[in-house]
C-alpha positions in Angstrom: -31.7 9.3 -33.7 -31.9 7.3 -36.9 -31.9 3.6 -36.5 -29.5 1.6 -38.6 -31.0 -1.5 -40.1 -29.2 -4.8 -39.9 -27.9 -4.4 -36.3 -28.1 -7.9 -34.8 -28.7 -7.4 -31.0 -29.2 -11.1 -30.7 -25.7 -11.7 -31.9 -24.3 -9.1 -29.4 -26.1 -10.8 -26.6 -24.8 -14.1 -27.7 -21.2 -12.7 -27.7 -21.6 -11.6 -24.1 -23.2 -14.8 -23.0 -20.5 -16.9 -24.6 -17.8 -14.9 -23.0 -19.5 -15.0 -19.6 -19.9 -18.8 -19.9 -16.2 -19.0 -20.7 -15.3 -17.3 -17.4 -17.8 -19.3 -15.4 -16.4 -22.5 -16.8 -13.1 -21.6 -15.2 -14.6 -21.6 -11.7 -14.8 -25.3 -11.2 -11.6 -25.9 -13.1 -9.4 -24.2 -10.4 -7.5 -27.0 -8.7 -4.1 -27.8 -7.2 -2.4 -26.4 -10.4 -3.8 -22.9 -9.5 -2.4 -23.2 -6.0 1.0 -24.3 -7.4 1.0 -21.3 -9.6 0.4 -19.0 -6.6 3.2 -20.7 -4.7 5.5 -20.3 -7.6 4.8 -16.6 -7.8 5.1 -16.2 -4.0 8.5 -17.9 -4.1 9.7 -15.7 -7.0 12.8 -13.7 -6.0 13.1 -11.9 -9.3 10.5 -10.4 -11.6 7.4 -11.9 -13.2 7.8 -11.7 -16.9 4.5 -12.1 -18.8 4.6 -12.9 -22.5 2.3 -13.7 -25.3 1.8 -13.1 -29.0 -0.9 -11.2 -30.8 -4.2 -10.9 -28.8 -2.7 -13.0 -26.1 0.1 -10.5 -25.9 -2.4 -7.7 -25.2 -3.9 -9.7 -22.4 -0.4 -10.4 -21.1 0.3 -6.7 -20.9 -2.7 -6.2 -18.8 -1.9 -9.0 -16.5 1.6 -7.6 -16.0 0.2 -4.2 -15.2 -2.2 -5.7 -12.7 0.5 -7.6 -11.0 2.7 -4.6 -10.8 0.0 -2.4 -9.4 -0.7 -4.9 -6.6 2.9 -5.3 -5.3 4.4 -7.9 -7.6 7.2 -6.6 -9.9 6.2 -7.6 -13.4 6.6 -6.5 -17.0 5.6 -7.6 -20.4 8.1 -9.2 -22.8 7.2 -9.4 -26.5 8.2 -12.9 -27.6 9.2 -11.7 -31.1 11.4 -9.0 -29.7 12.8 -11.4 -27.1 14.4 -13.7 -29.8 16.1 -10.6 -31.2 17.9 -9.6 -28.1 15.3 -8.7 -25.4 15.6 -12.1 -23.9 18.6 -10.8 -22.1 16.4 -9.4 -19.4 15.5 -12.9 -18.2 17.2 -14.0 -15.1 17.3 -17.4 -13.3 15.2 -16.1 -10.4 12.4 -14.8 -12.6 9.1 -16.5 -13.2 7.7 -16.5 -16.8 4.0 -16.5 -17.3 3.4 -17.5 -21.0 0.0 -17.1 -22.7 -1.0 -19.1 -25.7 -4.4 -20.5 -26.5 -3.0 -23.2 -28.8 0.1 -23.7 -26.7 2.0 -24.0 -30.0 2.8 -20.3 -30.7 6.1 -20.5 -32.6 7.6 -17.3 -31.0 6.9 -18.6 -27.5 8.3 -22.1 -28.2 11.5 -20.5 -29.3 12.0 -19.1 -25.8 11.7 -22.4 -24.1 15.4 -23.4 -24.5 16.6 -20.2 -22.9 14.1 -20.4 -20.1 15.1 -23.9 -19.3 18.8 -23.2 -19.6 18.6 -20.3 -17.2 16.5 -22.3 -14.7 13.7 -19.8 -14.6 10.3 -21.2 -13.7 7.4 -21.0 -16.1 3.6 -20.9 -15.7 1.7 -21.6 -18.9 -1.9 -20.3 -19.5 -3.2 -22.2 -22.4 -6.3 -23.7 -23.9 -4.5 -27.0 -24.5 -2.8 -28.6 -21.5 -1.3 -31.3 -23.8 0.5 -28.7 -26.0 4.2 -28.2 -26.2 4.1 -25.1 -24.1 2.0 -26.7 -21.3 4.3 -29.8 -21.2 7.4 -27.6 -20.9 5.9 -25.5 -18.1 6.4 -26.0 -14.4 2.6 -25.3 -14.0 0.0 -25.3 -16.7 -3.3 -23.5 -16.2 -6.2 -24.6 -18.3 -7.9 -21.7 -20.1 -9.8 -23.8 -22.6 -13.1 -22.5 -24.0 -15.7 -24.5 -25.8 -16.1 -21.9 -28.5 -15.1 -18.4 -29.4 -17.7 -15.6 -29.4 -16.9 -15.0 -33.0 -19.7 -16.2 -35.3 -17.0 -18.0 -37.4 -15.3 -19.4 -34.2 -12.1 -17.8 -35.4 -11.4 -14.4 -33.7 -9.9 -14.7 -30.2 -12.7 -13.5 -28.0 -13.9 -15.9 -25.4 -10.4 -17.3 -25.1 -8.8 -13.9 -24.4 -11.6 -13.0 -22.0 -11.0 -16.3 -20.1 -7.3 -15.7 -20.0 -7.8 -12.1 -18.7 -10.1 -13.3 -16.0 -7.8 -16.1 -14.9 -4.9 -13.5 -14.8 -7.0 -11.3 -12.5 -7.7 -14.3 -10.3 -4.0 -15.0 -10.0 -3.2 -11.3 -9.2 -5.9 -10.9 -6.6 -5.2 -14.2 -4.9 -1.5 -13.4 -4.9 -1.8 -9.9 -3.4 -4.0 -11.2 -0.6 -1.5 -14.1 0.1 1.3 -11.5 0.2 -0.5 -9.4 2.8 -0.7 -6.4 0.4 -2.3 -3.6 2.4 -4.2 -0.5 1.6 -1.1 1.5 2.6 1.0 -0.4 0.1 -1.6 0.2 -2.6 -1.6 4.0 -1.8 2.2 4.1 -2.1 2.2 2.9 -5.7 -0.9 4.8 -6.8 -0.1 8.4 -6.0 -1.9 9.7 -9.1 -5.4 9.6 -10.6 -8.7 8.9 -9.0 -7.3 5.9 -7.1 -4.5 8.1 -5.7 -7.1 10.6 -4.5 -9.2 8.0 -2.8 -6.1 6.7 -1.0 -4.7 10.1 -0.1 -3.7 10.5 3.6 -4.5 13.3 5.9 -0.8 14.0 6.3 -0.6 15.0 2.7 -3.1 17.8 3.2 -2.8 19.0 6.8 -1.4 22.3 7.9 1.4 21.8 10.4 4.1 23.7 12.2 3.5 27.4 12.7 0.2 27.1 10.7 -1.4 25.3 13.6 -3.8 27.6 15.6 -2.9 26.9 19.3 -3.5 28.6 22.6 -3.0 27.5 26.2 -5.9 26.7 28.5 -5.3 29.9 30.5 -5.2 32.2 27.5 -7.6 35.1 27.8 -10.4 35.1 25.2 -9.2 38.2 23.4 -5.9 36.3 22.7 -7.9 33.3 21.6 -9.9 35.4 19.1 -6.7 36.9 17.8 -5.2 33.5 17.2 -8.3 32.3 15.4 -8.4 35.3 13.2 -4.7 35.1 12.4 -4.7 31.4 11.4 -8.1 31.6 9.6 -9.4 28.1 10.3 -12.4 29.2 12.2 -11.1 27.4 15.3 -8.1 27.0 17.5 -6.7 24.1 19.5 -6.3 24.5 23.2 -3.1 22.7 24.2 -1.2 21.7 27.3 2.5 21.0 27.7 4.0 19.2 24.7 1.2 20.5 22.5 -1.1 17.9 23.9 -4.7 18.5 22.9 -7.0 19.6 25.7 -9.8 20.9 23.6 -10.8 23.2 20.8 -12.7 26.5 20.4 -14.6 27.2 17.2 -16.5 30.1 15.8 -19.7 28.3 16.9 -18.4 28.1 20.5 -17.9 31.8 20.5 -21.4 32.6 19.3 -23.0 30.2 21.8 -21.1 31.6 24.8 -21.8 35.2 23.7 -25.6 34.4 23.5 -25.5 32.5 26.8 -23.7 35.4 28.6 -26.2 37.9 27.3 -29.2 35.8 28.3 -27.9 34.9 31.8 -26.3 38.2 32.5 -23.1 36.4 33.5 -19.5 37.2 32.7 -18.8 38.5 29.2 -16.9 36.0 27.0 -14.1 38.5 26.9 -13.6 38.0 30.6 -13.2 34.2 30.3 -10.3 32.0 29.4 -9.8 29.3 26.7 -10.5 26.6 29.3 -14.0 28.1 30.1 -15.1 28.1 26.5 -13.4 25.1 24.9 -15.0 21.8 23.8 -13.1 19.1 25.6 -13.8 16.1 23.4 -13.2 17.3 19.8 -13.2 15.1 16.7 -9.7 14.1 15.8 -7.9 11.9 13.2 -4.4 10.6 12.8 -2.0 11.6 10.0 -2.6 8.1 8.4 -6.3 8.5 8.2 -7.7 8.5 4.6 -8.7 11.9 3.4 -12.0 10.6 2.3 -12.7 9.3 5.8 -11.8 12.7 7.3 -14.2 14.3 4.8 -17.0 11.9 5.8 -16.4 12.7 9.5 -16.5 16.4 8.8 -19.7 16.2 6.8 -21.3 13.9 9.4 -20.4 16.1 12.3 -21.1 19.3 10.4 -17.6 20.8 11.1 -15.2 22.6 8.8 -11.9 21.8 10.4 -10.5 18.6 12.0 -7.5 18.2 14.3 -4.7 15.7 13.4 -3.2 14.2 16.5 -0.2 11.9 17.2 0.0 8.8 19.5 0.1 11.0 22.6 -2.7 13.3 21.5 -0.2 16.0 20.5 -1.5 18.3 17.8 0.3 17.6 14.5 -1.8 19.6 12.2 -5.2 20.9 11.0 -7.2 19.9 7.9 -9.9 22.2 6.6 -12.9 21.2 4.6 -11.7 23.4 1.7 -8.5 21.3 1.5 -10.5 18.2 1.0 -12.9 19.8 -1.5 -9.9 21.0 -3.6 -8.7 17.4 -4.0 -12.0 16.5 -5.7 -12.4 13.4 -3.5 -16.1 13.0 -4.4 
């Protein structure tokens, strides 16, 4: 590869260092105002409306998306569009999160009258806590940076990075305070890689008539027929109410055939399901993560796993191929 002359790696490193220092400076700056902001968001009975102009607007969009994905209804409102009609979305029970490094962004300041008149609460994220925006806010969070990463100290770089990081801190603290669970996260992330990681066994299992099941007294020819018909390489052995008593796998059949040949005992065809079954099979519940089921199957070197309910009733079967097809890994 041909090297291009004039590339200043020292400058690139300085940009990263400046932005990293801007984030680290926020750590010791978190105080009661941050706690007040979290309480304000927790008390919100409406939506969180995040707004900002220019580069701050781009950061505001990301903060709104992060809040929404972690259980807090939020959306971005463009301040210029707001003053031309979109401000009608704002309600008295909403919380406005306004981003402006200077705290004097004209488009944002023109929203203040309506926000105050409606009685909506406002959190300002700004680099100047003495600015008009900060003074009008219910809570003002200090995002000040000592310098931008831009060599001319003009282009919003360190300031937008700091605002983004502080927004993430708000969102993460908020979703923990709200008791947002993995189940909740799975419900609103059904697609993409996150959705696959949070997929539940119940979404993949074969239930109903697809379940291979025999009774403990079933003769082994009937057991083999059920195994061949359902094609999971195994069958559940169930008692009354489909309660799991054990399982029989292809491996169990081979082991018992070899043992019978070596000992000269009864042929496997003369035995019943109870004689051959494994009594303590590996099971999961329908709410088990698919990736956890895959880990168990690989760890135990099995190709099918039984899904059971609270009373050990057989609810379904998950095969290794079902998990591979989802591309969990």
